[in-house]
C-alpha positions, -999 to +999 in steps of 0.1 A: +085+312+606+051+310+622+066+316+656+073+352+647+038+359+635+016+381+657-009+363+679-046+364+671-060+398+679-078+406+712-116+411+710-113+448+713-089+450+684-106+423+663-127+446+640-097+468+630-074+438+626-100+419+605-106+449+583-069+456+577-058+420+571-089+413+549-081+444+528-044+434+523-054+399+515-080+411+489-053+433+474-031+403+468-060+382+455-070+410+431-035+413+418-035+376+410-071+377+396-061+403+370-027+388+361-037+382+325-041+419+319-003+419+315+009+384+308-021+379+284-006+405+260+026+384+257+007+352+255-014+367+227+018+375+208+033+340+214+002+321+204-010+344+177-045+349+193-072+370+177-090+397+197-119+374+207-095+346+219-076+372+239-108+385+254-117+350+264-083+343+280-083+375+302-119+370+311-118+333+321-104+340+356-131+366+361-157+339+352-145+315+379-141+343+405-177+354+397-194+320+398-179+309+431-187+341+449-222+331+459-211+297+472-181+312+491-204+339+506-227+313+520-198+292+532-185+322+550-218+328+567-218+291+578-181+283+586-165+317+591-143+340+569-110+331+585-112+295+573-128+301+540-105+331+531-074+311+539-085+280+519-095+302+489-061+318+487-042+285+489-064+269+462-058+299+439-021+298+446-019+262+433-036+271+401-014+302+396+017+280+401+005+255+375-002+283+350+036+288+346+039+253+331+010+257+306+021+257+269-011+255+248-041+278+247-064+251+261-040+245+290-039+282+298-077+284+298-079+255+323-053+271+345-071+305+342-102+288+357-083+280+388-066+314+390-101+329+391-107+315+426-087+345+439-116+367+427-140+348+449-123+363+479-144+394+476-176+377+487-157+361+516-143+394+528-176+412+526-194+386+547-165+384+571-158+421+577-195+432+579-200+411+610-175+431+629-192+465+624-226+481+632-249+492+604-239+528+606-202+520+599-206+491+575-205+514+544-172+529+555-158+495+565-168+477+533-156+507+513-121+504+529-121+467+522-129+474+486-097+494+483-082+460+477-092+466+440-059+484+439-044+450+434-051+455+397-028+484+397-001+464+416-001+439+387-001+466+360+028+484+378+050+455+387+042+426+363+055+443+331+090+447+347+090+411+359+078+399+325+104+419+305+132+407+329+124+370+334+093+361+312+056+358+319+061+324+337+080+342+364+051+365+370+029+335+376+054+319+400+060+351+421+023+359+423+015+323+435+042+326+462+027+359+473-007+342+478+008+314+499+026+339+522-006+360+525-027+330+534-003+321+562-002+357+575-040+360+574-046+328+593-022+337+621-032+373+625-070+372+624-098+356+645-133+343+639-161+368+635-185+375+664-213+353+650-191+322+646-177+327+682-212+329+696-223+298+677-194+279+691-202+291+726-238+281+721-251+317+725-264+320+689-287+300+668-271+274+645-266+282+608-297+284+586-304+259+559-292+265+524-328+272+512-332+299+539-298+314+529-310+319+493-345+330+501-339+367+495-328+360+459-364+358+450-366+396+453-362+416+421-344+443+441-315+420+446-310+415+409-314+453+403-285+458+428-266+431+409-271+449+375-257+481+391-227+461+402-224+446+367-215+481+356-198+496+386-175+466+393-177+445+361-169+474+338-141+484+361-125+450+360-131+448+322-114+481+316-085+471+340-080+441+318-086+458+285-069+492+289-033+480+283-044+463+250-064+494+241-035+518+247-011+497+227-035+494+198-048+530+197-019+550+208+011+527+201+024+526+237+048+499+247+036+472+272+055+488+302+040+523+294+005+508+289+008+490+322+018+522+340-011+541+325-034+512+334-022+514+369-029+552+369-065+543+361-068+515+386-052+532+417-077+561+421-106+538+410-097+515+439-085+539+467-116+561+464-139+532+470-133+539+507-145+574+501-175+560+484-183+541+515-180+572+537-202+592+513-228+564+513-229+565+551-232+603+551-255+613+522-270+580+512-261+553+488-289+563+464-275+598+459-240+584+453-254+560+427-273+588+409-240+607+405-221+576+395-245+567+367-249+603+354-212+611+352-203+577+339-228+581+311-212+614+300-177+599+303-185+568+282-203+589+256-172+610+252-148+581+250-171+563+225-165+590+199-142+574+172-114+592+154-128+606+122-122+629+093-149+653+081-153+673+049-176+703+049-187+721+017-174+756+025-181+788+006-147+786-011-146+749-014-143+717+008-130+722+043-115+692+060-117+685+098-100+658+118-113+647+152-097+623+177-093+620+215-057+624+223-039+602+248-039+628+276-076+636+272-083+599+271-064+592+303-081+621+321-116+610+311-109+574+319-096+583+354-128+603+360-148+573+349-128+551+372-133+575+402-171+574+399-171+537+394-153+534+427-180+554+444-207+533+428-191+500+439-192+511+475-227+525+473-241+492+459-226+472+488-239+497+514-274+486+504-268+449+511-263+448+549-289+475+552-317+456+534-306+420+540-286+420+573-292+382+579-282+372+543-251+393+536-232+362+523-259+350+499-270+384+486-235+399+486-224+367+468-249+369+441-244+407+436-207+401+434-212+371+411-231+392+386-206+421+389-178+397+383-196+382+353-195+416+339-157+415+342-158+382+323-184+390+296-173+425+288-137+418+277-150+391+254-177+416+242-150+442+237-130+419+215-161+408+196-173+443+188-138+452+178-137+423+154-173+431+142-170+469+138-133+475+134-137+505+157-116+507+188-139+529+207-168+505+203-161+491+238-172+525+253-203+526+231-213+493+247-206+507+282-227+538+275-257+516+267-252+496+299-248+526+322-278+544+306-299+513+313-287+513+350-297+549+354-331+545+339-339+513+359-328+529+391-347+561+385-380+545+376-378+520+404-372+547+430-401+567+416-424+537+418-413+531+454-420+568+463-454+566+447-462+534+467-450+550+499-470+581+493-501+560+486-496+540+518-491+572+539-523+587+523-542+555+532-530+555+568-539+592+571-574+585+558-579+556+582-569+577+612-596+603+604 
C-alpha cells in the first residue's frame, strides 16, 4: 500500500504540498472532532440525557482538543509538524475506535476526551504551515488551512445517513478508519518544515527552552486575541454542535434534515475562512475584525428574539400579534453569522505570525486553546441557559453579550494604542526641534 504513495515533495513544491495535505488532514480531524453533533443526538435519546448532560457530552472532545493545543503547538515548533501531526491523528483514531464500544454515559465521556485529540491538530497545522510562507502570504495560507473547518459539514452531511443505516457505532468506526488512512497519507506525502531541516543540518539555532517558548504569554495582547477567537472560532464550533439539536427542538426537523441544514451553515463558514485570510493580507486584519464583530452583533441580536404573542389595547378592543423567526429567516441569518465568523477566524490568526513570528506555536496554541474552550464551554452554557430560562433563543442572547464585549475591548484597545503612538510621535517631533 505504501509503495503506491507519492514520494516526499521536492523543496520547490514543499510549501504547496504542505498546505494542501495539512488542509485535507485538518478536514478529516475536524470531522472526527465534531462527531458528537450527530451521534450525540441518538445517544441522548438512548440514554435519556437532559440538555446539560447532552451539552457536556458534545463539548467534552472540544475540551481536550483545546487544552492540548498549546502543548502540541510547542511540540511542533520543537520537533516538526510532520511527526506531531501524524502522531496526533493516530492517537485520536484509537480513541474514536474505542468509542464504538462504550455503553454508559461515563464511558462515552472518557472516550470523548480521547476523540478530542483530533481538535488539537489545528495548532499543529498553524505552526507547521506558517513556516513555509513569508509574512505577506501567511494570512492567505493560514486562511486556506482553516478551510478544514468544513469537516464539521462533512460530519453533518454524511453521518446522519450512516447512523440511520447502520447505527451510531458505525459512524465512530468509519471515522476512526479515515483518520488512520489520513495519517499514513500525510506522513508519506509531506516533508519537514524549513526550520527543522536547517536545525538538522546545523544551520539554525537549536530549539529554545520551554520558558522562552511561553514568554510572550505574559502580554495581555495575546489574551485579547484569544478572547476574539473564543467568539470567532469557539462560537462557530458551539453552533456547529448545537444547531442540529436547536433545529429539531424549535422547528421539528428530523435528524437527517437538521444535519443537512447544519452542513449548510458550516460549509460557507469554513470555506470563506480562506477569503478572510486574503482580506486580512489586503485590507488589514483589524478592519476585518471590526466588520466581523459589528455584523455578528446584529445577527445574534436578531436571532436572540424569542417567539412571542403580544396583545395591544386598540381603539376597538385588544389586537393580538404573533412574532417568530421562521426557519428560512433563521437559516439565512445563521449563515450570515457563520460567514463573518469565518472572516474573523482568519483575521485573528493573521495577527499571530505578524506580532510573534518566533513563537507561533506557543501563541497560536494558547489562542487556539481559548477558542477551543469556547467550543467546549458554550454548548454546556447553551444547555444550562435552556434549562434555566426555558427559552430556546437564550443561546443567541449569550452570544450577543460575548461579541459585544469583543467589539468594545478591541475598539478601546486600539484607541489607546493610537493615543500612545500619537504621544510618542509628538515627543519625537519636540525632541528634534
